[in-house]
N, C-alpha and C positions, 0 to 999 in steps of 0.2 A: 678861551680864544674866540675872538669875533670872526665871523665868516663873510661879512659884507665887503664890498669893494672899498668902502670907506676906511677899512682897517689898514689899507696900504697908504692912505693919503694923509697929509700932503707929502709928496715926494720932493726932496730937494733936487736941484738941477744935477748934482753929482749922482744921487741915488737913481734918478731917472735915466741917466746915461748908462749906468751899470745895468739896470733892469732891461733896457732896450737891447744892449749888447748881448746879454745872456738870452733874452727872448728870441732874438733873430739868429744868433750864431751858436748858442749853447748846445751841449754843456761846455763850459769853459773853466779852466783853472784860474785861481787868483793871479798867478804869474802871467797867464795869457791876457787876462783882463787888464792888468797893469800895463802890459805892452801895447794893447790895442787902444787904450784910453790915455796913454802917456801919464800914468799916475804912479806914485810910490806904492810900495807894498803896504805901508801903514795906512795910506789913504784908502786903498781897496778894502782893507780889513774894516776900517771905520765905516765905509759906505755900505758894505755888504751885511754888516751885523744887523741893522734894523730890518733889512729886506728878508733875512733868514728868520728873524723873530716873528715877523708878520706872516710868514709862510708864503710870501711871493716867490722866494728862492729856497731851494733845498740842496743840501749836499748829496752827491750821488757817487757811487764807485765808478771806476774807469769804464766799466761795461755799460754804464748808463742806467742801471736799475736803481730806483729810488732807495736811498738808505735813510736810516734814522739820523736825525740832525744831531751833530755833535760839535760843540763849539770849539773843541780843541783839535780839529782835524783840517788845518788849512790846506793840506795837499789834495783834498778831495775836490773834484770839479763841482761847479755850481750849475744848477739848471732851474728853469721855472717849473712850477707845479701847474702844468697845462690844464688839468681838469679842475683846478680850484675855482675857476670862474667860467661862466657861459655867457654868450652874447648872441643877440638876434641880429640878422642882417636881412633887409628887405630890398628887393629890386622891383620898382614899379614900372610896368610897361603900359602900352595903350589899352590892353584888355586883360592883363593878369597882374597879380602880385605874387612874386616868388619869395619864399622865406626859408631861411636856414638858421640853425643853431650851431655855433662853433665853440671850440675850446679857446683858451687864451692864445694858443698857437695857430688858430684859424682852421683847425681840422673840423670838417663838417660832421656833426653827430646826428642831425635831424633835418628833414626837409618838409615844408608845408606850403602848398600853393592854393590860391583862391582866385576865381575869375573876378574881373572888375567890370561891373555892369554900368557904372556911372563915373564921370570925371568930376562930379561935384566934390569939392574938398571935404565936406562933412561926411559924404558917403565913403570916400577913400579912407578917411580917418576911422570910420566905423569898421571897415574891413581890416585895417591894420590893428585896431584894438581887439577885435574878435580873434584874429590870428595870434596875437600876443598872448591872450588869455589861454588859448589852447596850448601854445608852446610852453607857457609858464606852468601849466598843470603837469606836463611831462618833464619839465626841467626847472624845478624850483631854484631860486637863488640867482636868477639872471641879473647880470650887472648893468646892462644897457642895450640900446637899440641903435643900429646904423641903418640909414635909408639912402638908397641910390636912386636918383631921378635923372632922366634925360632932359637936361636944361641948364639954365644958369642959376646957380645957388649962391646966395650971399650969406656971409658970416656963419656958414655951416648950419643954417637954421631956416632961412627963408628961400622958397622957390621963387626967384624973381621973374623967371620966364621959362615955360615949358611948352614947346609947340605940340608935343604929343598929347599932353593933358589939357591944353588950352588954359594954362594957369598963368596968372601974374600976381606977384607979391603975396603968395600964400605962406603964412608962418607955420610951416608944417611941423617943425620940431616942437614948438610950443603946444600945438594942438594935440600931437601924439603924446607928449609928456603929460598933459592934463588928462588924457584918456587912460593912459597905462600906469602912471605913477613912476615910470622909469626915465632916466636921463636919455636924451635922444640927440644924435648928430645926423645932419642931412648933408649930402654932397652930390655933386655931379657924378653920374654913374661911371663915366670913363675915368675920372680922377680917382674914384674909389678903387676901381680895378687896377689902375697903375700903382697905387699905394700897396695893394695886396701883393702884386707881382714883385714890387721892389723889396718888400720885407720878407716874403715867404715863397716867392715863385721864381720865374725865369730871370728876373733882374737882380736877384740877391747877389751882393758883393760886386756888382758892376757899377762903375762910376758914370758911364754914359750908356743910356738904355732908352729904347723907344717902344711904346705900345701903339699899334695901329689896329683899329677895329673896323670891320665892315659888316653891315647888316642893314637895319632900317635906316641908318645914317652912317657917317664916317666919323670915327673918333680917333684922336691923336693925343698921346701923352709923352712928355719928354722928361727924362731924369738926367740931371747933371750933378756930378759930385755926390752921387748916391741919394739925391733929393729931387722930388718931383718939382718941376717948374710950373707954378700956377700962371694962368693967363686970363685976362679980363673977358676975352671972347669965347671962353670955354663953352662948347656946344651951342654957339650961336651961328653955326653953319660952317664948321671946318670942312674944307673940301668943296664947298659950294662955288667958290671962286678960284680954286686951284685948277687951272686949265691944263689938262694933260694932252688933249688933242683938239686944237682949234676947229678942226673939221668934223669933230665927233657929233654924237646925237644931241638933239635939243629935246629935253624932257620937261615935264611940268615942274620939276624941282631941281634947281641948279642951273648954272650957266651952260651954254653949249660946250660939250666936250670936257666938262669939269669932272673931278673925282666923284662927286655925288651923282652926276648924270650917268656916269659909266659904271659905277661899282655898287651902288646901293641896291638892295633887293627890290624895292618898289619900282625903281627905274629900269632895272633889268627886265622885270615883268612887264612894264609899260612898253618897252621896245619890242618885245616878242609879241605882245598883244597887238600893237600898232601894225606890225608886219604881217601877222598871220590871221588876225581877227579872233584868235582864241586866247582865253584867259588861262594861264598856266601857273602852277605854284613854282616856287624857286627850285624845289627838289625835282619837279618834273622837267623843268628847263635844263637843269644840269644833266639829268638822265638822257634827255633827247640829244643834247650836245655831245655827250659821250658816245651815243649811238650813231652820230654823224648826220642828224637831221639838220639840213642846211641853215635855216634861219637861227634856231637856238645855238647852233655851233658857231655861227658868225658873231652873234652877240656875246657869247661866253669867251670866244677868242679875243674879241675887242676888249672885254673886261680884263682878261689876263694881261694883255699888253698895257692897259691902263694901270693895273696894279704893279706890274714890273717897273713902269716908268715912275710911279709914285715912290716905290721903295728905293729905287736908284737915286732919285732926287733927294730924299731924306738922308740916305747914306752919304751922298756927295757933300751935303751941307753940314750935317750934324756929326758925321763920323762915329756913329754909335758902335759899341762892341757887340750889340745884339739888337735885332728888331723882332718883337713878338707880334705875330699876326693872330688876332682873336676875333670873336664875334660869331653871330649865327650865320654869316655869309662865307666862312672859311672853306666850305665845301667847294668853292671855286678852284682851290688849289688841287683838288683831286682830279679835276677834269682839265684844267688849264695850267697846271704847275710848270710844265716844260716851257710854255710860252712866257710865263712869268720869269723864270730863271734866264731864258735867252734874252729877254728884254732888259733885265737888270744888267747883264753882262754888256749889252750893246750900249748902255747909257753910262757905263763906268770906264775909267781909264784902264787900259790893259794891265797896268802894273798895280792897280788898286787891290787892296786886300779883299778877299771874298766877303760878301755880306752874310753874316750869320742870321738867317731868317728862320725863326722857330714858329711853327704853326701850332696853335693850341685849339683843339676841338673842344669847344666849351658850350655850355648852356647857360641859361639865366641864373642858375644857382651859383655859378662862378661870380657873376656880377653881385649877387646877394652876399656872397662871402666877402667880396671887396668892401661892401658897406659895413659888414661886421668888423673887418680890420680897422676901418675908420673909427668905429666905436672903441676898439681896443686902444688905438693910438691916442684918441682925444679924451675919452671919458676916464680911462684908467691910468694911462701913462702921461697924459697931457703933453704928448710928444709932437703932434703934427701942427704945423702952422697953416692958418688960412691963406 
């Protein structure tokens, strides 16, 4: 029996649909698969047979413990062999590369981070290559690499523009493939996070779903009909021109009173520094605001109102079943959560359904996991569309 990812390939469209359904929602019986995919029982049997033979799927008892494969037991549910393949996910920030190894079902089994001392593409590729070599020693048989970058990515391979890295038209996938010998997919980091949450996280089974991230920038991802909606301006400044308060602060980055000016960590720090003359970390500002220090409290309250306004506007126009708030800036909710909730209510119709706002305390490993999910989708299942 072969063990490489190629032993699964190529998957027909029907086999791919079955594999994805079981991966995301399994274990599933053949009857349930037929119902979900609108297939006949015979079609399900035909499509699942090669997936079982290649060990992508396995029959399990009702309790979910993996059982020995038996071709004559169609009543047993089918599940993926999650540990049969491993994937690397990288999230590149301005000063760090965060890496994870995941299973086929995106469970993180290892973490490995390295500082980034240069933005030169060759230097970044060297760091990614060294990290991959270290992870490969501990996890042989890796199937592929996903990389998340803050910026505009074309064809899931070329970083067309990244303001954080000062890159233009860098063929990152090709460079990393040449260095590591593994297939590579590159994507905007917010898009990767949205895909991960849609398949395996807060957005699973939801037809309308939004991811909103606050941190160094503002990220937005929309899922309609269970699929992420791609947009040409991805990470080219979402929120920079979304005016939440026309009388709001003017900051170096973003229009006056924009979501970026009011909500991003660098601009919150800028406002406090401009008012007090002291440079504070974001965590210090939140702590001072919680303690009632006047200027930090004012800035954080204003940010809370801005976030509530933004969430309400998204809810009014998109009508999502859930909005996931993530990113390194979500600590704002701990200090200004009531302001956010009150503002949402004041900007919604009194009879509107409550906004289901889920806050995810996340770190950059969650973003790296999102990149690994892209690798699973594209490299193994061929499922995601650019």
